[in-house]
Structures are given as C-alpha cells and as structure tokens.
C-alpha positions in Angstrom: -8.6 -21.8 35.6 -7.0 -19.8 32.8 -9.4 -17.6 30.6 -9.7 -19.5 27.1 -8.0 -17.7 24.2 -10.2 -15.7 21.9 -11.2 -17.7 18.8 -8.9 -17.3 15.7 -10.4 -15.2 13.0 -11.0 -16.7 9.7 -9.0 -15.1 6.9 -10.9 -13.1 4.4 -9.4 -14.6 1.4 -7.7 -18.0 1.0 -4.7 -16.7 -0.8 -3.2 -13.4 -2.1 -3.6 -14.9 -5.7 -7.4 -15.1 -5.1 -7.5 -11.7 -3.6 -5.6 -10.1 -6.4 -7.8 -11.7 -9.0 -11.0 -10.6 -7.3 -9.5 -7.0 -7.3 -8.6 -7.2 -10.8 -12.1 -8.3 -11.7 -13.7 -5.4 -9.7 -11.3 -2.8 -11.4 -12.2 -4.4 -14.9 -15.9 -3.9 -14.0 -15.4 -0.3 -13.4 -14.0 0.1 -16.9 -10.4 0.9 -15.6 -8.7 -0.4 -18.7 -5.4 0.8 -20.0 -4.3 1.6 -16.5 -1.1 0.8 -14.7 -1.3 -1.2 -11.6 1.3 0.0 -8.8 1.8 -2.4 -6.0 3.1 -0.7 -2.8 6.2 -2.5 -1.3 6.1 -5.0 0.1 2.5 -6.0 0.9 0.9 -4.7 -2.4 3.2 -6.2 -4.8 1.9 -9.7 -5.0 -1.8 -8.6 -4.8 -1.1 -6.0 -7.7 0.7 -8.7 -9.8 -2.3 -10.9 -9.6 -4.8 -8.3 -10.2 -2.8 -7.1 -13.5 -2.8 -10.8 -14.6 -6.6 -11.0 -14.1 -7.4 -7.9 -16.1 -4.5 -7.9 -18.6 -3.1 -4.6 -17.3 0.4 -3.3 -16.9 2.1 -3.8 -13.5 4.9 -2.1 -11.7 5.9 -1.5 -8.0 5.9 1.8 -6.2 8.2 2.1 -3.2 6.9 3.5 0.1 7.6 3.4 3.8 5.7 4.7 6.9 6.9 7.4 9.1 6.9 6.3 12.9 8.1 8.0 16.0 8.5 4.4 17.5 8.4 0.9 16.4 5.3 0.1 18.6 3.4 3.4 17.6 1.0 3.9 14.8 2.5 5.6 11.8 2.0 9.4 11.5 2.8 9.6 7.8 4.6 8.1 5.0 7.0 8.7 2.1 6.7 7.3 -1.4 9.5 7.6 -4.1 11.0 11.1 -4.1 7.7 12.8 -3.4 7.3 15.0 -0.3 6.2 13.2 2.8 2.3 12.6 3.6 1.6 13.5 7.0 -1.4 12.8 9.3 -3.1 16.3 9.6 -4.2 15.5 13.1 -0.6 15.0 14.3 0.6 18.3 15.7 4.1 17.7 17.2 5.2 19.8 20.1 8.7 21.7 19.9 10.3 18.7 21.9 9.3 16.2 19.2 10.5 18.2 16.2 14.0 16.7 16.2 12.7 13.1 16.6 10.1 13.8 13.8 13.0 14.9 11.5 15.0 11.8 12.3 11.9 9.6 11.7 11.4 11.2 8.3 15.1 10.8 7.3 15.0 7.1 8.5 12.0 6.5 6.2 13.5 8.3 3.2 16.7 6.1 3.7 14.5 3.1 3.8 12.8 4.2 0.6 16.2 4.7 -1.1 17.4 1.3 0.0 14.2 -0.4 -1.3 14.4 1.4 -4.6 17.5 -0.6 -5.2 16.1 -4.0 -3.9 12.9 -3.7 -5.8 13.7 -1.8 -9.0 17.4 -1.7 -9.1 16.9 2.1 -9.4 15.0 1.9 -12.7 12.1 4.4 -13.2 8.5 3.3 -12.7 6.7 2.5 -16.0 5.5 5.6 -17.8 2.4 7.0 -16.1 2.1 10.3 -18.0 -1.7 10.9 -19.1 -2.7 7.5 -17.7 -4.6 6.2 -14.9 -2.5 4.7 -12.0 -4.1 2.3 -9.6 -2.2 2.2 -6.2 -2.6 -1.2 -4.6 -1.8 -2.3 -1.1 -2.3 -5.5 0.8 -4.3 -4.0 3.7 -4.9 -0.4 4.3 -5.1 0.0 8.2 -3.7 3.6 7.9 -4.1 5.6 4.8 -0.6 7.3 4.7 1.3 4.9 2.4 -1.4 4.8 -0.3 -1.9 8.6 -0.1 1.9 9.1 -0.3 2.1 6.8 -3.3 -0.7 8.7 -5.0 1.0 11.9 -4.6 4.2 10.2 -6.3 2.2 9.0 -9.1 0.6 12.4 -9.6 4.0 13.9 -9.8 5.0 11.2 -12.4 2.2 12.5 -14.6 -0.8 10.1 -13.9 -4.2 11.7 -15.0 -6.2 9.9 -12.5 -5.5 8.0 -9.2 -7.5 5.0 -8.1 -6.5 3.3 -4.6 -7.4 -0.4 -4.5 -6.9 -3.0 -1.8 -8.6 -6.3 -0.8 -9.2 -5.0 2.8 -9.2 -1.6 4.5 -10.4 -0.2 7.8 -13.3 2.2 7.8 -11.1 5.0 9.2 -8.7 4.7 6.4 -11.5 4.4 3.6 -13.0 7.6 5.1 -9.6 9.4 4.9 -9.2 8.4 1.3 -12.8 9.5 0.4 -12.1 13.0 2.1 -9.1 13.3 -0.5 -11.5 12.6 -3.4 -9.8 9.4 -4.5 -11.8 6.5 -5.8 -11.4 3.5 -3.6 -12.0 0.0 -4.7 -12.1 -2.4 -1.7 -14.2 -5.6 -1.5 -13.9 -5.7 2.3 -14.1 -2.8 4.7 -13.5 -3.6 8.5 -14.6 -1.7 11.4 -11.7 -2.6 13.6 -9.2 0.2 13.6 -6.3 -2.3 13.8 -7.6 -3.9 10.7 -7.9 -7.7 10.2 -5.1 -9.9 12.0 -4.6 -12.3 9.1 -6.6 -11.2 5.9 -5.0 -13.9 3.8 -4.8 -17.7 4.4 -1.4 -17.8 3.1 0.3 -15.3 5.4 4.0 -16.3 5.4 5.6 -13.7 7.8 7.4 -10.5 6.8 10.7 -11.8 5.6 9.4 -14.5 3.2 6.7 -12.1 2.0 9.3 -9.5 1.4 11.6 -11.9 -0.5 8.7 -13.0 -2.6 7.7 -9.5 -3.4 11.2 -8.7 -4.5 11.2 -11.6 -6.9 7.9 -10.5 -8.4 8.9 -6.9 -8.8 12.0 -7.9 -10.7 9.8 -9.9 -13.0 7.7 -6.7 -13.7 10.7 -5.2 -15.2 
C-alpha cells in the first residue's frame, strides 16, 4: 500500500488583498505615516499596493532579482535597481566558482534591467529623499532581496528603512534584525523553506507576474 500524501497546509491568508490590508494596518499602528511603500517585484507588488491603500500611503515598485548558481539551489545573494549586489556573508566561493559567480551576477543584473522596463518603463522610483521607505515582499524565505532593496532605497536618499512582509522564515528575520532594520511581519515560520502556499489565491508565477506588472503601471 502506497504511503498517504502529507496533509495540505492551510494558507496563512485567504488572499493577497487581505494580507496587504493587515500589513498596512500594522504599519499604521507603528506610526509609519508619510512613508513610501516599495513592493519588490514580482511577489511584493500586490501586497504593497493593498497595504498602501489600507494606510493611505504612496506606493511604488522596486526591482530586484536573486543571484543563484543553479536554478535548484538556494540564492546566495541579490541585486536591486542599480545598487551593488547583496551577498550572503557565509558564502565563500572557491577559485573554481568565481567565474560561475560572475556569470550569475551578470545574469541577475540583466534580469533587473529587463524588469525595469516591464514594471516601470525605466521611470525613476518615487522620491525617497528624507523619507521612510518600507520595503515589502510577498514571503521572505531568504533575506537577500529585501536587504538588496534596502540598500537601493538608502542610495536613493531614504532616511529610514523598514522591511515588511506577511510571512518570513525565522532565519531570514534573524538576518534582518542583525542588520538593524525594523521588521514588520505578522507570521514568522520556523520551516527554513517557508510556507508552501501562504495565500489562498496563489495563481502561479506567470499570472502573478502579469498582474503585478499591471499594478505597477497603475502606481505611475
């Protein structure tokens, strides 16, 4: 007799709209008024848009991409906008991996350049100079994209960075805390792989990407 499949885990949030609204309420409760919410492409865009709507804040998108040495491997870093790459400090490549690492960084930089056209038609991010920037992603399993986005927002003049997400792994939350960024996250999970389906309206990568591009264009 074949072993039974493990029970399907219930989503943490019924929809991205609900998750974004809850996140917006929590951000407002912390007094983060007059801030700019920046949704990381693609997963953070819809969450950030709904959080901004709930708290009456400005919203825009920030483009980022993970750096991976293989499609099935965990990311070792990330790039956001034109800022320098953010790398896992525990990743110490041998000489044999340096060429592969350079190629991976170049591929991620090319992806960011392509996505800047898709999401913002190469227009600049809304003005951040002297303002609070809230970096939002859909699920922070690894911290590198939100940290790369934080670095990019700092270069654009943000006076304070807050990182927010409906769900994060404990390991990612610890990394963010170690960098002294404030984290707003209603659901922290122990599983290092994160939650398999945090939202009840998960639609797959391509539909989600198309929807996030449409939302991003509305932010202009």
